[in-house]
Biopython code that builds the backbone (N, CA, C, O; Angstrom):
import numpy as np
from Bio.PDB.StructureBuilder import StructureBuilder

atoms = [
    (1, "UNK", "N", (213.420, 93.808, -42.413)),
    (1, "UNK", "CA", (211.992, 93.118, -42.263)),
    (1, "UNK", "C", (211.074, 94.288, -42.674)),
    (1, "UNK", "O", (211.061, 94.979, -41.655)),
    (2, "UNK", "N", (210.259, 94.932, -43.639)),
    (2, "UNK", "CA", (209.411, 95.754, -43.781)),
    (2, "UNK", "C", (207.728, 95.433, -42.549)),
    (2, "UNK", "O", (207.327, 94.335, -42.163)),
    (3, "UNK", "N", (207.295, 96.413, -42.328)),
    (3, "UNK", "CA", (206.376, 96.017, -41.511)),
    (3, "UNK", "C", (205.004, 96.666, -42.588)),
    (3, "UNK", "O", (204.121, 97.485, -42.334)),
    (4, "UNK", "N", (205.263, 96.020, -43.626)),
    (4, "UNK", "CA", (203.588, 96.586, -44.762)),
    (4, "UNK", "C", (203.040, 95.450, -44.803)),
    (4, "UNK", "O", (203.385, 94.541, -44.048)),
    (5, "UNK", "N", (202.048, 95.326, -45.744)),
    (5, "UNK", "CA", (200.882, 94.149, -45.955)),
    (5, "UNK", "C", (200.677, 94.640, -47.525)),
    (5, "UNK", "O", (200.944, 95.683, -48.122)),
    (6, "UNK", "N", (199.984, 93.198, -47.956)),
    (6, "UNK", "CA", (199.550, 93.664, -49.310)),
    (6, "UNK", "C", (198.882, 94.784, -49.626)),
    (6, "UNK", "O", (199.066, 95.260, -50.746)),
    (7, "UNK", "N", (198.247, 95.234, -48.980)),
    (7, "UNK", "CA", (197.156, 96.097, -48.967)),
    (7, "UNK", "C", (197.860, 98.012, -49.503)),
    (7, "UNK", "O", (197.367, 98.889, -50.211)),
    (8, "UNK", "N", (199.053, 97.932, -48.786)),
    (8, "UNK", "CA", (199.288, 98.807, -49.115)),
    (8, "UNK", "C", (201.041, 98.897, -50.171)),
    (8, "UNK", "O", (201.787, 99.843, -50.423)),
    (9, "UNK", "N", (201.096, 97.291, -50.553)),
    (9, "UNK", "CA", (201.965, 97.292, -51.330)),
    (9, "UNK", "C", (201.906, 96.735, -52.618)),
    (9, "UNK", "O", (202.996, 96.491, -53.136)),
    (10, "UNK", "N", (200.869, 96.472, -53.270)),
    (10, "UNK", "CA", (200.290, 95.970, -53.924)),
    (10, "UNK", "C", (198.400, 96.526, -54.844)),
    (10, "UNK", "O", (197.437, 96.804, -54.130)),
    (11, "UNK", "N", (198.314, 96.558, -56.329)),
    (11, "UNK", "CA", (197.177, 96.755, -56.488)),
    (11, "UNK", "C", (196.014, 96.082, -56.053)),
    (11, "UNK", "O", (194.870, 96.493, -55.855)),
    (12, "UNK", "N", (196.551, 94.928, -55.941)),
    (12, "UNK", "CA", (195.254, 93.842, -55.268)),
    (12, "UNK", "C", (194.979, 93.731, -54.113)),
    (12, "UNK", "O", (193.988, 93.212, -53.598)),
    (13, "UNK", "N", (196.399, 94.522, -53.375)),
    (13, "UNK", "CA", (195.967, 94.564, -52.135)),
    (13, "UNK", "C", (194.878, 96.264, -51.775)),
    (13, "UNK", "O", (193.877, 96.258, -51.058)),
    (14, "UNK", "N", (195.325, 97.274, -52.343)),
    (14, "UNK", "CA", (194.486, 98.542, -52.751)),
    (14, "UNK", "C", (193.153, 97.999, -53.114)),
    (14, "UNK", "O", (192.185, 98.311, -52.421)),
    (15, "UNK", "N", (193.010, 97.185, -54.175)),
    (15, "UNK", "CA", (192.073, 97.077, -54.213)),
    (15, "UNK", "C", (191.107, 96.133, -53.113)),
    (15, "UNK", "O", (189.898, 96.362, -53.105)),
    (16, "UNK", "N", (191.477, 95.433, -52.504)),
    (16, "UNK", "CA", (191.109, 94.961, -51.241)),
    (16, "UNK", "C", (190.404, 95.935, -50.192)),
    (16, "UNK", "O", (189.387, 95.726, -49.531)),
    (17, "UNK", "N", (191.299, 97.150, -50.229)),
    (17, "UNK", "CA", (191.417, 97.703, -49.304)),
    (17, "UNK", "C", (189.875, 98.751, -49.596)),
    (17, "UNK", "O", (188.964, 99.009, -48.809)),
    (18, "UNK", "N", (190.065, 99.156, -50.985)),
    (18, "UNK", "CA", (188.989, 99.837, -51.392)),
    (18, "UNK", "C", (187.703, 99.130, -51.201)),
    (18, "UNK", "O", (186.759, 99.915, -51.283)),
    (19, "UNK", "N", (187.214, 97.411, -50.881)),
    (19, "UNK", "CA", (186.046, 96.741, -50.977)),
    (19, "UNK", "C", (185.412, 96.617, -49.780)),
    (19, "UNK", "O", (184.229, 96.308, -49.643)),
    (20, "UNK", "N", (186.622, 96.988, -48.431)),
    (20, "UNK", "CA", (186.221, 96.718, -47.390)),
    (20, "UNK", "C", (185.225, 97.780, -46.671)),
    (20, "UNK", "O", (185.658, 98.886, -46.348)),
    (21, "UNK", "N", (183.861, 97.404, -46.429)),
    (21, "UNK", "CA", (183.110, 98.238, -45.846)),
    (21, "UNK", "C", (183.165, 98.133, -43.999)),
    (21, "UNK", "O", (182.906, 97.322, -43.110)),
    (22, "UNK", "N", (183.759, 99.739, -44.188)),
    (22, "UNK", "CA", (183.882, 100.278, -42.542)),
    (22, "UNK", "C", (182.363, 100.120, -41.818)),
    (22, "UNK", "O", (182.185, 99.808, -40.641)),
    (23, "UNK", "N", (181.533, 100.352, -42.606)),
    (23, "UNK", "CA", (179.869, 100.670, -42.100)),
    (23, "UNK", "C", (179.087, 99.429, -41.939)),
    (23, "UNK", "O", (177.909, 99.525, -41.596)),
    (24, "UNK", "N", (179.543, 98.441, -42.120)),
    (24, "UNK", "CA", (178.987, 96.945, -41.415)),
    (24, "UNK", "C", (178.705, 96.924, -40.219)),
    (24, "UNK", "O", (179.542, 97.390, -39.446)),
    (25, "UNK", "N", (177.390, 96.360, -39.656)),
    (25, "UNK", "CA", (176.593, 96.040, -38.401)),
    (25, "UNK", "C", (177.256, 94.892, -37.875)),
    (25, "UNK", "O", (177.390, 93.970, -38.679)),
    (26, "UNK", "N", (177.691, 94.724, -36.758)),
    (26, "UNK", "CA", (178.297, 93.713, -36.042)),
    (26, "UNK", "C", (177.973, 92.933, -34.742)),
    (26, "UNK", "O", (178.367, 91.791, -34.506)),
    (27, "UNK", "N", (177.127, 93.774, -33.847)),
    (27, "UNK", "CA", (176.785, 93.650, -32.978)),
    (27, "UNK", "C", (175.788, 94.073, -32.458)),
    (27, "UNK", "O", (175.358, 94.901, -33.261)),
    (28, "UNK", "N", (175.076, 94.031, -31.537)),
    (28, "UNK", "CA", (173.534, 94.354, -30.992)),
    (28, "UNK", "C", (173.550, 95.000, -29.834)),
    (28, "UNK", "O", (174.467, 94.505, -29.179)),
    (29, "UNK", "N", (172.891, 96.059, -29.075)),
    (29, "UNK", "CA", (173.463, 96.460, -27.780)),
    (29, "UNK", "C", (171.775, 95.951, -27.110)),
    (29, "UNK", "O", (170.930, 96.324, -27.925)),
    (30, "UNK", "N", (171.200, 95.325, -26.051)),
    (30, "UNK", "CA", (169.994, 95.421, -25.716)),
    (30, "UNK", "C", (170.181, 95.462, -23.732)),
    (30, "UNK", "O", (170.966, 94.704, -23.162)),
    (31, "UNK", "N", (169.604, 96.126, -23.237)),
    (31, "UNK", "CA", (169.776, 96.264, -22.281)),
    (31, "UNK", "C", (171.012, 96.135, -21.342)),
    (31, "UNK", "O", (171.182, 95.373, -20.390)),
    (32, "UNK", "N", (171.915, 97.189, -21.926)),
    (32, "UNK", "CA", (173.245, 97.004, -21.753)),
    (32, "UNK", "C", (174.022, 95.892, -21.945)),
    (32, "UNK", "O", (175.125, 95.840, -21.400)),
    (33, "UNK", "N", (173.613, 94.965, -22.652)),
    (33, "UNK", "CA", (174.493, 93.870, -23.013)),
    (33, "UNK", "C", (174.657, 93.909, -24.601)),
    (33, "UNK", "O", (173.811, 94.326, -25.392)),
    (34, "UNK", "N", (175.664, 93.495, -24.845)),
    (34, "UNK", "CA", (176.445, 93.277, -26.380)),
    (34, "UNK", "C", (175.805, 92.055, -27.122)),
    (34, "UNK", "O", (175.377, 91.113, -26.455)),
    (35, "UNK", "N", (175.751, 92.051, -28.140)),
    (35, "UNK", "CA", (175.029, 90.647, -28.834)),
    (35, "UNK", "C", (175.930, 90.800, -29.524)),
    (35, "UNK", "O", (176.285, 91.927, -29.870)),
    (36, "UNK", "N", (176.634, 89.524, -29.965)),
    (36, "UNK", "CA", (177.145, 89.254, -31.670)),
    (36, "UNK", "C", (176.200, 88.676, -32.431)),
    (36, "UNK", "O", (175.556, 87.658, -32.176)),
    (37, "UNK", "N", (176.127, 89.602, -33.691)),
    (37, "UNK", "CA", (175.212, 89.236, -34.641)),
    (37, "UNK", "C", (176.029, 87.885, -34.871)),
    (37, "UNK", "O", (177.179, 87.578, -34.555)),
    (38, "UNK", "N", (174.817, 87.048, -35.672)),
    (38, "UNK", "CA", (174.980, 85.613, -36.532)),
    (38, "UNK", "C", (174.329, 85.477, -37.616)),
    (38, "UNK", "O", (173.991, 86.518, -38.179)),
    (39, "UNK", "N", (174.048, 84.484, -38.085)),
    (39, "UNK", "CA", (173.150, 84.324, -39.214)),
    (39, "UNK", "C", (171.914, 84.905, -39.325)),
    (39, "UNK", "O", (171.515, 85.717, -40.160)),
    (40, "UNK", "N", (171.149, 84.223, -38.065)),
    (40, "UNK", "CA", (169.958, 84.072, -37.939)),
    (40, "UNK", "C", (169.772, 84.536, -36.389)),
    (40, "UNK", "O", (170.488, 83.909, -35.608)),
    (41, "UNK", "N", (168.987, 85.462, -35.850)),
    (41, "UNK", "CA", (168.729, 86.100, -34.827)),
    (41, "UNK", "C", (167.327, 86.215, -34.459)),
    (41, "UNK", "O", (166.742, 87.129, -35.040)),
    (42, "UNK", "N", (166.333, 85.223, -33.286)),
    (42, "UNK", "CA", (164.928, 85.279, -33.323)),
    (42, "UNK", "C", (164.736, 86.168, -32.309)),
    (42, "UNK", "O", (165.425, 85.873, -31.332)),
    (43, "UNK", "N", (163.767, 87.581, -32.095)),
    (43, "UNK", "CA", (163.262, 88.279, -30.946)),
    (43, "UNK", "C", (162.024, 87.970, -30.669)),
    (43, "UNK", "O", (161.263, 87.758, -31.614)),
    (44, "UNK", "N", (161.515, 87.868, -29.229)),
    (44, "UNK", "CA", (160.382, 87.900, -28.992)),
    (44, "UNK", "C", (159.921, 87.339, -27.601)),
    (44, "UNK", "O", (160.798, 87.154, -26.757)),
    (45, "UNK", "N", (158.729, 87.077, -27.321)),
    (45, "UNK", "CA", (158.988, 87.196, -25.134)),
    (45, "UNK", "C", (159.024, 85.366, -25.190)),
    (45, "UNK", "O", (159.493, 84.882, -24.160)),
    (46, "UNK", "N", (158.681, 84.563, -26.032)),
    (46, "UNK", "CA", (158.814, 82.931, -25.874)),
    (46, "UNK", "C", (160.471, 82.648, -25.504)),
    (46, "UNK", "O", (161.448, 83.168, -26.042)),
    (47, "UNK", "N", (160.437, 81.659, -24.414)),
    (47, "UNK", "CA", (162.013, 81.905, -24.084)),
    (47, "UNK", "C", (162.850, 80.767, -25.099)),
    (47, "UNK", "O", (163.701, 79.958, -24.728)),
    (48, "UNK", "N", (162.390, 80.954, -26.320)),
    (48, "UNK", "CA", (162.932, 79.808, -27.160)),
    (48, "UNK", "C", (164.073, 80.704, -27.718)),
    (48, "UNK", "O", (165.231, 80.311, -27.857)),
    (49, "UNK", "N", (163.573, 82.096, -28.060)),
    (49, "UNK", "CA", (163.802, 83.064, -28.876)),
    (49, "UNK", "C", (165.919, 83.304, -28.642)),
    (49, "UNK", "O", (166.584, 83.064, -27.634)),
    (50, "UNK", "N", (166.179, 83.596, -29.392)),
    (50, "UNK", "CA", (167.773, 84.249, -29.078)),
    (50, "UNK", "C", (167.617, 85.288, -28.179)),
    (50, "UNK", "O", (168.169, 85.111, -27.094)),
    (51, "UNK", "N", (167.010, 86.332, -28.336)),
    (51, "UNK", "CA", (166.456, 87.497, -27.610)),
    (51, "UNK", "C", (165.327, 87.572, -27.001)),
    (51, "UNK", "O", (164.289, 87.641, -27.659)),
    (52, "UNK", "N", (165.314, 87.571, -25.349)),
    (52, "UNK", "CA", (163.645, 87.213, -24.917)),
    (52, "UNK", "C", (163.186, 88.951, -24.437)),
    (52, "UNK", "O", (163.833, 89.874, -23.943)),
    (53, "UNK", "N", (162.227, 88.849, -24.730)),
    (53, "UNK", "CA", (162.017, 90.287, -24.477)),
    (53, "UNK", "C", (161.068, 90.086, -23.312)),
    (53, "UNK", "O", (159.906, 89.945, -23.694)),
    (54, "UNK", "N", (161.206, 90.042, -22.231)),
    (54, "UNK", "CA", (159.959, 90.202, -21.124)),
    (54, "UNK", "C", (159.162, 91.805, -21.090)),
    (54, "UNK", "O", (159.337, 92.790, -20.374)),
    (55, "UNK", "N", (158.138, 91.487, -22.332)),
    (55, "UNK", "CA", (157.059, 92.530, -22.307)),
    (55, "UNK", "C", (156.050, 92.500, -22.668)),
    (55, "UNK", "O", (156.169, 92.440, -23.892)),
    (56, "UNK", "N", (154.771, 92.501, -22.360)),
    (56, "UNK", "CA", (153.455, 91.869, -22.869)),
    (56, "UNK", "C", (153.263, 92.547, -24.218)),
    (56, "UNK", "O", (152.556, 91.981, -25.052)),
    (57, "UNK", "N", (153.856, 93.757, -24.510)),
    (57, "UNK", "CA", (153.535, 94.265, -26.130)),
    (57, "UNK", "C", (154.461, 93.355, -27.109)),
    (57, "UNK", "O", (154.122, 93.148, -28.274)),
    (58, "UNK", "N", (155.768, 92.780, -26.495)),
    (58, "UNK", "CA", (155.758, 91.804, -27.858)),
    (58, "UNK", "C", (155.328, 90.732, -27.891)),
    (58, "UNK", "O", (154.735, 90.340, -26.886)),
    (59, "UNK", "N", (155.466, 89.754, -29.159)),
    (59, "UNK", "CA", (155.092, 88.847, -29.578)),
    (59, "UNK", "C", (155.971, 87.494, -29.011)),
    (59, "UNK", "O", (157.172, 87.423, -28.751)),
    (60, "UNK", "N", (154.816, 86.359, -28.912)),
    (60, "UNK", "CA", (155.705, 85.329, -28.458)),
    (60, "UNK", "C", (156.723, 85.150, -29.201)),
    (60, "UNK", "O", (157.785, 85.015, -28.592)),
    (61, "UNK", "N", (156.778, 85.076, -30.980)),
    (61, "UNK", "CA", (157.853, 84.933, -31.891)),
    (61, "UNK", "C", (157.541, 86.445, -32.861)),
    (61, "UNK", "O", (156.972, 86.429, -33.953)),
    (62, "UNK", "N", (157.986, 87.518, -32.267)),
    (62, "UNK", "CA", (157.847, 89.065, -33.165)),
    (62, "UNK", "C", (158.941, 89.426, -34.212)),
    (62, "UNK", "O", (158.654, 89.985, -35.271)),
    (63, "UNK", "N", (159.997, 89.136, -33.923)),
    (63, "UNK", "CA", (160.576, 89.468, -35.219)),
    (63, "UNK", "C", (162.218, 88.901, -35.546)),
    (63, "UNK", "O", (162.937, 88.624, -34.586)),
    (64, "UNK", "N", (162.450, 88.837, -36.182)),
    (64, "UNK", "CA", (163.806, 88.464, -36.269)),
    (64, "UNK", "C", (165.284, 88.772, -37.561)),
    (64, "UNK", "O", (165.244, 88.902, -38.784)),
    (65, "UNK", "N", (166.012, 88.787, -36.952)),
    (65, "UNK", "CA", (167.188, 89.361, -37.432)),
    (65, "UNK", "C", (167.969, 88.322, -38.175)),
    (65, "UNK", "O", (168.492, 87.385, -37.573)),
    (66, "UNK", "N", (168.094, 88.530, -40.000)),
    (66, "UNK", "CA", (169.062, 88.051, -40.686)),
    (66, "UNK", "C", (169.985, 87.706, -41.209)),
    (66, "UNK", "O", (169.426, 86.730, -41.709)),
    (67, "UNK", "N", (170.745, 87.647, -41.484)),
    (67, "UNK", "CA", (171.985, 88.028, -42.412)),
    (67, "UNK", "C", (171.798, 87.393, -43.880)),
    (67, "UNK", "O", (171.884, 86.171, -43.996)),
    (68, "UNK", "N", (171.488, 88.379, -45.244)),
    (68, "UNK", "CA", (172.037, 87.593, -46.493)),
    (68, "UNK", "C", (172.388, 88.197, -46.568)),
    (68, "UNK", "O", (172.286, 89.381, -46.244)),
    (69, "UNK", "N", (173.446, 87.139, -47.437)),
    (69, "UNK", "CA", (174.920, 87.620, -48.501)),
    (69, "UNK", "C", (175.812, 88.469, -47.564)),
    (69, "UNK", "O", (176.653, 87.865, -46.898)),
    (70, "UNK", "N", (175.705, 89.843, -47.447)),
    (70, "UNK", "CA", (177.299, 90.609, -46.743)),
    (70, "UNK", "C", (176.130, 91.542, -45.507)),
    (70, "UNK", "O", (176.693, 92.205, -44.636)),
    (71, "UNK", "N", (174.695, 91.520, -45.531)),
    (71, "UNK", "CA", (173.969, 92.290, -45.430)),
    (71, "UNK", "C", (173.540, 91.954, -44.076)),
    (71, "UNK", "O", (174.174, 90.939, -43.784)),
    (72, "UNK", "N", (172.541, 92.395, -42.777)),
    (72, "UNK", "CA", (171.614, 91.751, -41.813)),
    (72, "UNK", "C", (169.959, 92.759, -42.722)),
    (72, "UNK", "O", (169.737, 93.792, -43.353)),
    (73, "UNK", "N", (169.299, 91.669, -42.238)),
    (73, "UNK", "CA", (167.984, 92.298, -42.188)),
    (73, "UNK", "C", (167.604, 92.431, -41.093)),
    (73, "UNK", "O", (168.219, 92.310, -40.034)),
    (74, "UNK", "N", (166.044, 92.818, -41.392)),
    (74, "UNK", "CA", (165.143, 92.948, -40.280)),
    (74, "UNK", "C", (163.461, 92.595, -40.452)),
    (74, "UNK", "O", (162.693, 93.365, -41.029)),
    (75, "UNK", "N", (163.018, 91.220, -39.812)),
    (75, "UNK", "CA", (161.584, 90.812, -40.600)),
    (75, "UNK", "C", (160.650, 90.869, -39.278)),
    (75, "UNK", "O", (160.818, 90.229, -38.241)),
    (76, "UNK", "N", (159.676, 91.749, -39.561)),
    (76, "UNK", "CA", (158.380, 91.629, -38.184)),
    (76, "UNK", "C", (157.815, 89.990, -38.689)),
    (76, "UNK", "O", (157.690, 89.775, -39.894)),
    (77, "UNK", "N", (157.473, 88.812, -37.597)),
    (77, "UNK", "CA", (157.084, 88.266, -37.943)),
    (77, "UNK", "C", (155.651, 88.439, -37.992)),
    (77, "UNK", "O", (155.242, 87.482, -37.335)),
    (78, "UNK", "N", (154.761, 89.024, -38.341)),
    (78, "UNK", "CA", (153.394, 89.323, -38.125)),
    (78, "UNK", "C", (153.195, 89.441, -36.787)),
    (78, "UNK", "O", (152.119, 88.919, -36.497)),
    (79, "UNK", "N", (153.731, 89.878, -35.881)),
    (79, "UNK", "CA", (153.416, 90.856, -34.755)),
    (79, "UNK", "C", (152.146, 91.124, -34.086)),
    (79, "UNK", "O", (151.258, 91.481, -34.861)),
    (80, "UNK", "N", (151.789, 91.040, -32.731)),
    (80, "UNK", "CA", (150.462, 91.621, -33.190)),
    (80, "UNK", "C", (150.878, 93.508, -32.855)),
    (80, "UNK", "O", (150.284, 94.369, -33.503)),
    (81, "UNK", "N", (151.685, 93.800, -32.044)),
    (81, "UNK", "CA", (151.594, 95.280, -32.053)),
    (81, "UNK", "C", (153.186, 96.284, -32.916)),
    (81, "UNK", "O", (153.765, 97.319, -32.590)),
    (82, "UNK", "N", (153.394, 95.234, -34.158)),
    (82, "UNK", "CA", (154.168, 96.002, -34.992)),
    (82, "UNK", "C", (155.839, 95.909, -33.831)),
    (82, "UNK", "O", (156.128, 95.816, -32.638)),
    (83, "UNK", "N", (156.580, 96.020, -35.303)),
    (83, "UNK", "CA", (158.280, 96.258, -35.004)),
    (83, "UNK", "C", (158.823, 97.837, -35.540)),
    (83, "UNK", "O", (157.952, 98.344, -36.246)),
    (84, "UNK", "N", (159.649, 98.441, -35.428)),
    (84, "UNK", "CA", (159.553, 99.903, -35.573)),
    (84, "UNK", "C", (161.685, 99.814, -35.889)),
    (84, "UNK", "O", (162.511, 99.236, -35.183)),
    (85, "UNK", "N", (161.819, 100.273, -36.616)),
    (85, "UNK", "CA", (162.814, 100.716, -36.701)),
    (85, "UNK", "C", (163.302, 102.495, -37.090)),
    (85, "UNK", "O", (162.917, 103.043, -38.122)),
    (86, "UNK", "N", (164.223, 103.215, -36.017)),
    (86, "UNK", "CA", (163.664, 104.071, -36.399)),
    (86, "UNK", "C", (162.677, 105.182, -36.065)),
    (86, "UNK", "O", (162.660, 106.363, -36.410)),
    (87, "UNK", "N", (161.831, 104.441, -35.270)),
    (87, "UNK", "CA", (160.626, 105.274, -35.130)),
    (87, "UNK", "C", (159.311, 105.033, -35.911)),
    (87, "UNK", "O", (158.214, 105.430, -35.520)),
    (88, "UNK", "N", (159.531, 104.339, -37.060)),
    (88, "UNK", "CA", (158.921, 104.218, -38.093)),
    (88, "UNK", "C", (158.570, 102.273, -38.074)),
    (88, "UNK", "O", (159.322, 101.309, -37.927)),
    (89, "UNK", "N", (156.656, 102.430, -38.366)),
    (89, "UNK", "CA", (156.694, 101.045, -38.376)),
    (89, "UNK", "C", (156.898, 99.889, -39.865)),
    (89, "UNK", "O", (156.389, 100.231, -40.932)),
    (90, "UNK", "N", (157.539, 98.791, -39.779)),
    (90, "UNK", "CA", (158.239, 98.358, -40.551)),
    (90, "UNK", "C", (157.099, 97.187, -41.267)),
    (90, "UNK", "O", (156.471, 96.477, -40.482)),
    (91, "UNK", "N", (156.958, 97.087, -42.195)),
    (91, "UNK", "CA", (155.689, 95.956, -42.660)),
    (91, "UNK", "C", (156.220, 94.957, -42.556)),
    (91, "UNK", "O", (157.401, 94.631, -42.667)),
    (92, "UNK", "N", (154.453, 93.904, -42.112)),
    (92, "UNK", "CA", (154.892, 92.793, -41.977)),
    (92, "UNK", "C", (155.194, 91.645, -42.933)),
    (92, "UNK", "O", (154.716, 91.405, -44.041)),
    (93, "UNK", "N", (155.890, 91.153, -42.389)),
    (93, "UNK", "CA", (156.924, 89.652, -43.558)),
    (93, "UNK", "C", (157.614, 90.522, -44.951)),
    (93, "UNK", "O", (157.313, 90.459, -46.143)),
    (94, "UNK", "N", (158.463, 91.189, -44.363)),
    (94, "UNK", "CA", (158.980, 91.864, -45.540)),
    (94, "UNK", "C", (160.588, 92.226, -44.807)),
    (94, "UNK", "O", (160.693, 92.663, -43.662)),
    (95, "UNK", "N", (161.428, 92.026, -45.456)),
    (95, "UNK", "CA", (162.992, 92.031, -44.793)),
    (95, "UNK", "C", (163.659, 93.113, -45.140)),
    (95, "UNK", "O", (164.074, 93.210, -46.295)),
    (96, "UNK", "N", (163.936, 94.375, -43.966)),
    (96, "UNK", "CA", (164.419, 95.712, -44.061)),
    (96, "UNK", "C", (165.707, 95.849, -43.603)),
    (96, "UNK", "O", (166.085, 95.412, -42.516)),
    (97, "UNK", "N", (166.484, 96.513, -44.491)),
    (97, "UNK", "CA", (167.773, 96.505, -44.554)),
    (97, "UNK", "C", (168.608, 97.528, -43.277)),
    (97, "UNK", "O", (168.624, 98.758, -43.335)),
    (98, "UNK", "N", (169.145, 96.861, -42.364)),
    (98, "UNK", "CA", (169.795, 97.191, -41.102)),
    (98, "UNK", "C", (170.821, 98.171, -41.202)),
    (98, "UNK", "O", (171.482, 98.084, -42.237)),
    (99, "UNK", "N", (171.104, 98.980, -40.503)),
    (99, "UNK", "CA", (172.461, 99.992, -40.993)),
    (99, "UNK", "C", (173.292, 100.507, -39.580)),
    (99, "UNK", "O", (172.554, 100.803, -38.640)),
    (100, "UNK", "N", (174.071, 100.575, -39.464)),
    (100, "UNK", "CA", (174.716, 101.526, -38.085)),
    (100, "UNK", "C", (174.498, 102.123, -37.723)),
    (100, "UNK", "O", (174.686, 103.214, -38.262)),
    (101, "UNK", "N", (173.603, 102.027, -35.877)),
    (101, "UNK", "CA", (173.053, 102.833, -34.930)),
    (101, "UNK", "C", (171.413, 102.998, -35.132)),
    (101, "UNK", "O", (170.794, 103.958, -34.673)),
    (102, "UNK", "N", (170.820, 101.951, -35.863)),
    (102, "UNK", "CA", (169.883, 101.824, -36.139)),
    (102, "UNK", "C", (169.062, 101.436, -34.827)),
    (102, "UNK", "O", (169.502, 100.543, -34.103)),
    (103, "UNK", "N", (167.979, 102.039, -34.540)),
    (103, "UNK", "CA", (167.383, 101.684, -33.314)),
    (103, "UNK", "C", (166.126, 100.818, -33.651)),
    (103, "UNK", "O", (165.482, 101.402, -34.523)),
    (104, "UNK", "N", (165.653, 99.870, -33.354)),
    (104, "UNK", "CA", (164.659, 98.918, -33.698)),
    (104, "UNK", "C", (163.907, 98.874, -31.900)),
    (104, "UNK", "O", (164.415, 98.847, -30.779)),
    (105, "UNK", "N", (162.627, 98.884, -32.367)),
    (105, "UNK", "CA", (162.141, 99.203, -31.106)),
    (105, "UNK", "C", (160.493, 97.934, -31.172)),
    (105, "UNK", "O", (159.638, 97.854, -32.055)),
    (106, "UNK", "N", (160.592, 97.336, -30.176)),
    (106, "UNK", "CA", (160.106, 96.061, -29.797)),
    (106, "UNK", "C", (159.122, 96.275, -28.435)),
    (106, "UNK", "O", (159.398, 95.966, -27.276)),
    (107, "UNK", "N", (157.716, 96.991, -29.020)),
    (107, "UNK", "CA", (156.674, 97.094, -27.430)),
    (107, "UNK", "C", (157.718, 98.068, -26.708)),
    (107, "UNK", "O", (158.113, 99.022, -27.378)),
    (108, "UNK", "N", (158.294, 97.889, -25.160)),
    (108, "UNK", "CA", (158.860, 99.702, -24.991)),
    (108, "UNK", "C", (160.164, 99.011, -24.862)),
    (108, "UNK", "O", (160.782, 99.377, -23.862)),
    (109, "UNK", "N", (160.780, 98.088, -25.608)),
    (109, "UNK", "CA", (162.309, 97.923, -25.558)),
    (109, "UNK", "C", (162.907, 98.248, -26.586)),
    (109, "UNK", "O", (162.298, 98.257, -27.656)),
    (110, "UNK", "N", (164.163, 98.573, -26.514)),
    (110, "UNK", "CA", (164.845, 99.023, -27.708)),
    (110, "UNK", "C", (166.185, 98.475, -27.923)),
    (110, "UNK", "O", (167.027, 98.545, -27.028)),
    (111, "UNK", "N", (166.417, 97.972, -28.976)),
    (111, "UNK", "CA", (167.733, 97.592, -29.666)),
    (111, "UNK", "C", (168.565, 98.554, -30.570)),
    (111, "UNK", "O", (167.949, 98.986, -31.545)),
    (112, "UNK", "N", (170.090, 99.040, -30.392)),
    (112, "UNK", "CA", (170.566, 99.531, -31.064)),
    (112, "UNK", "C", (171.741, 98.860, -31.690)),
    (112, "UNK", "O", (172.703, 98.319, -31.145)),
    (113, "UNK", "N", (171.443, 99.018, -33.003)),
    (113, "UNK", "CA", (172.882, 98.284, -33.460)),
    (113, "UNK", "C", (174.128, 99.062, -33.809)),
    (113, "UNK", "O", (174.196, 100.291, -33.834)),
    (114, "UNK", "N", (175.166, 98.166, -34.092)),
    (114, "UNK", "CA", (176.430, 99.216, -34.074)),
    (114, "UNK", "C", (177.588, 98.309, -35.056)),
    (114, "UNK", "O", (178.703, 98.777, -35.286)),
]
sb = StructureBuilder()
sb.init_structure("model")
sb.init_model(0)
sb.init_chain("A")
sb.init_seg("    ")
for serial, (resi, resn, name, xyz) in enumerate(atoms, 1):
    if name == "N":
        sb.init_residue(resn, " ", resi, " ")
    sb.init_atom(name, np.array(xyz, "f"), 0.0, 1.0, " ", f" {name:<3s}", serial, name[0])
structure = sb.get_structure()
């Protein structure tokens, strides 16, 4: 029995291999913890968020990360002090696409996408 897969042995498999996006975001690093990304993650100071940031600079419901199709997007939820992506403030209530290595800053807390 050969140790090959459809990817290496057929045109269909080769096409599927070329469609694989190896640069997809799959998790978030926050406070030394690895957080798996799901369809929707809420971030803020309130305990009802998926990620709670214990910082007075964070709004109760500060931002969210949402999966749309095959990509993840960051949205500021009209926070008081803003949400920063790689050092730049993102517009309130607009979705911004996330990429591996991006740094989200809320207050003095950083979340890194990997």
